[in-house]
C-alpha positions, 0 to 999 in steps of 0.5 A, a space after each residue: 842586553 842594552 836597548 842599542 843592541 836589541 833588534 827590536 823595531 816598530 811594527 810595520 804599517 798595514 800598507 807597508 811593503 814586505 820589506 822588514 828588518 824587525 824580529 818577531 817579539 817571541 823570537 827576540 825573547 829567545 835571542 835575549 835568553 840565548 845571550 844571557 845563557 851564553 854569558 852566564 853559563 857557557 862562557 864560564 864553562 869555557 874559561 874554567 873547563 875548556 873542551 868540556 862541551 865536546 868531551 866524552 869524559 863522564 865528569 865533563 858530560 855532567 857539566 855540559 849535558 845539563 846546559 844542552 838540556 836547557 837548550 832543548 827545553 827552550 826548543 832551540 836545539 839543532 836550529 838548522 834542521 826541519 821539524 821532521 828531522 828533529 829540529 825546530 824548523 826555524 830556517 836559515 834566517 833565524 839561525 843567522 840571528 842566533 849565530 850572531 850570539 853563539 859565534 862569540 863563545 867557543 862552545 856555544 855551537 856545540 851546546 846548541 847542537 849547531 857545531 861544524 862540521 856536524 851541521 853540514 854532514 847532518 844536512 847531507 844525511 838529511 837530504 841524501 841518506 836512506 832511512 837506515 843511514 839516518 837511523 845509524 848516523 843522522 839521529 846519533 849526530 843530532 843527539 851528539 852521541 857521535 861526532 863527525 868530520 868531512 874529508 875533502 881537500 887533498 894535498 896535491 889538489 887542494 879543494 879542486 875536485 878535478 884533481 882529486 885522486 882518492 878513489 873507491 873500488 867496488 869489491 863484492 859486498 864492499 868498497 875499498 878506499 885508497 887515497 890521502 886527504 888534507 885539512 880534515 877538520 876534527 878528523 882526529 876526534 870524529 866517530 865517522 868521516 865523510 870521505 869524498 872520492 872521485 866516484 862517490 861520498 862514503 861514510 867511514 868509521 874512523 876506527 876502520 882499519 886503514 884509516 891513519 890520522 897523521 900527527 900533524 896538524 892537530 885540529 885540521 887533520 891529515 889522513 891517509 886511507 889505505 885499503 879501507 873497507 866499508 860495506 856497500 851501504 856506506 855510500 851516501 847518495 848515488 855513485 859518482 854523486 860526490 860533487 853534487 853532495 859536496 856543493 850541498 854540504 859546502 853551501 850550508 857550511 859557508 853561510 854558517 861560517 859567515 854567520 859566526 863571523 858576524 858574531 866574531 867581528 861584533 865582539 872585536 868591535 865591542 872590545 875596540 869601542 870599550 878600549 878607546 873610551 877607557 885609555 888616554 894618549 897624547 893628552 886626550 881619550 883615544 876616542 878623540 883621535 881622528 885616526 881612531 874615529 876612522 877605525 871605528 867608522 870603517 869597522 861599523 860600516 863593514 860589519 853592518 854590510 857583512 851582516 845585512 848580506 848574510 841575513 839577505 842570503 839566509 832569507 834567500 835560502 829560506 825562500 828558495 834553496 841553497 842552490 839558488 843562493 849560491 852566488 850570495 853564499 860565495 860573496 858572503 864567504 870571501 867578504 866575511 874573511 875580509 871583514 874579519 881580517 880588517 876589523 880584528 886587526 884594527 881592534 888589536 891595534 887599538 888594544 896595543 901590546 895587550 892585543 898581541 897576547 893571548 890574554 884577549 880573543 883578538 890575537 887568535 881572531 886575527 890569526 884565524 882570518 887567513 884560515 877563514 879565507 881558505 876554509 871551504 874553498 879559497 877566496 879567489 875561487 868564490 870571487 870567480 864564482 860570483 863574477 861568472 854568475 853575475 856576468 850571466 845577467 849581462 850582455 855585450 853592448 852592440 856597436 862601438 859605444 857603450 849603452 850609457 854613451 850620452 851623445 848616442 842616448 841624446 840622439 835617440 831621446 831627441 827622436 822621441 820629441 822630434 815632432 814637438 821640437 819641429 813645432 815649437 822654436 822655443 823648445 828647439 832652441 832649448 834642446 839645441 842649447 843643451 846639446 851645445 853646452 854638453 858638447 863644450 863640457 866634454 
């Protein structure tokens, strides 16, 4: 890793305030190891044996499992989980720093036990599951003995829970689920599916009779649930508690998407910078063209704005809760989609015709930007959330003029000094002159 890309910073002075952008040397060593491990082990696996990290095939597992064991040996497995649940208990901030590396490589999240949608589902099980549910589903998910999916969005209602129709009926010792879900990511290969109904969240084994995974789309599946019967203990959390569980799950999922997006846009930026120094156009290196320099400068600023917002949000979660950070999480979600779209497009454009092919990651990266703006709730919904929550901290101004109306503020300020002005003609002349000059300026 080059010195320019390391996150080291000088140690803070003893009298410094608690405001720090450095990474502890011990964890930085872990990050350095992760970067080399991903580049020398995970990327070659992806290129030669794509999908091996997720595969149940014994030969594929023989390739991927030793890599997963190396991660476990380093104490980096399931980094997002607390120690009592089998993770290292590092919290969201360190997960964000780790995801800045993992997000560059397709299989890295699963090799490190931090792959979506399993992470969000594990967090729900950890928070709301009974001891038996954790034994049955959480620990096997942690060990990747099984995989999961999250089934929320519906064809007629999108991600608006008030429009959902999928419902579970209590029948003796069973729940009977009927409904239709759309865009259930990884539903076709999941062992268990977390199904959001109008009256609760249910864990449904995919092989349960009545679960019909439609042929299209292939990755984000369309699933019909027709008289699907599950035992009573497959209800996760309280009855009618689906919305609460969904917010818990989606909050974590959204910030994790943003973390991985930081890695993606940094990859696009690296490719762009390398390219502009390597090719010439109109008699000079591309990097010398002013419009290219603008693309580099804009991308640099946007990437770092996103990164700092993500790290700040992760820090907030670690020091409070996902609920307390919900406004920041929403802002991260729509900002990451925007930055992904803008930076990947600039990089693709700088790359030229090669960028439009599948011979670099850029075409797929740019094509994924609209999906990022829809996953876990469309951008517009998140913007409404941010605006509403931000405005709760403000009040309408009294009277006709806004708070920062200068003539009114000056009048109030003059009252503060009225005794001084009355006693000193020079100060009075100064204040009167300033007021006249300001009036003329308007």
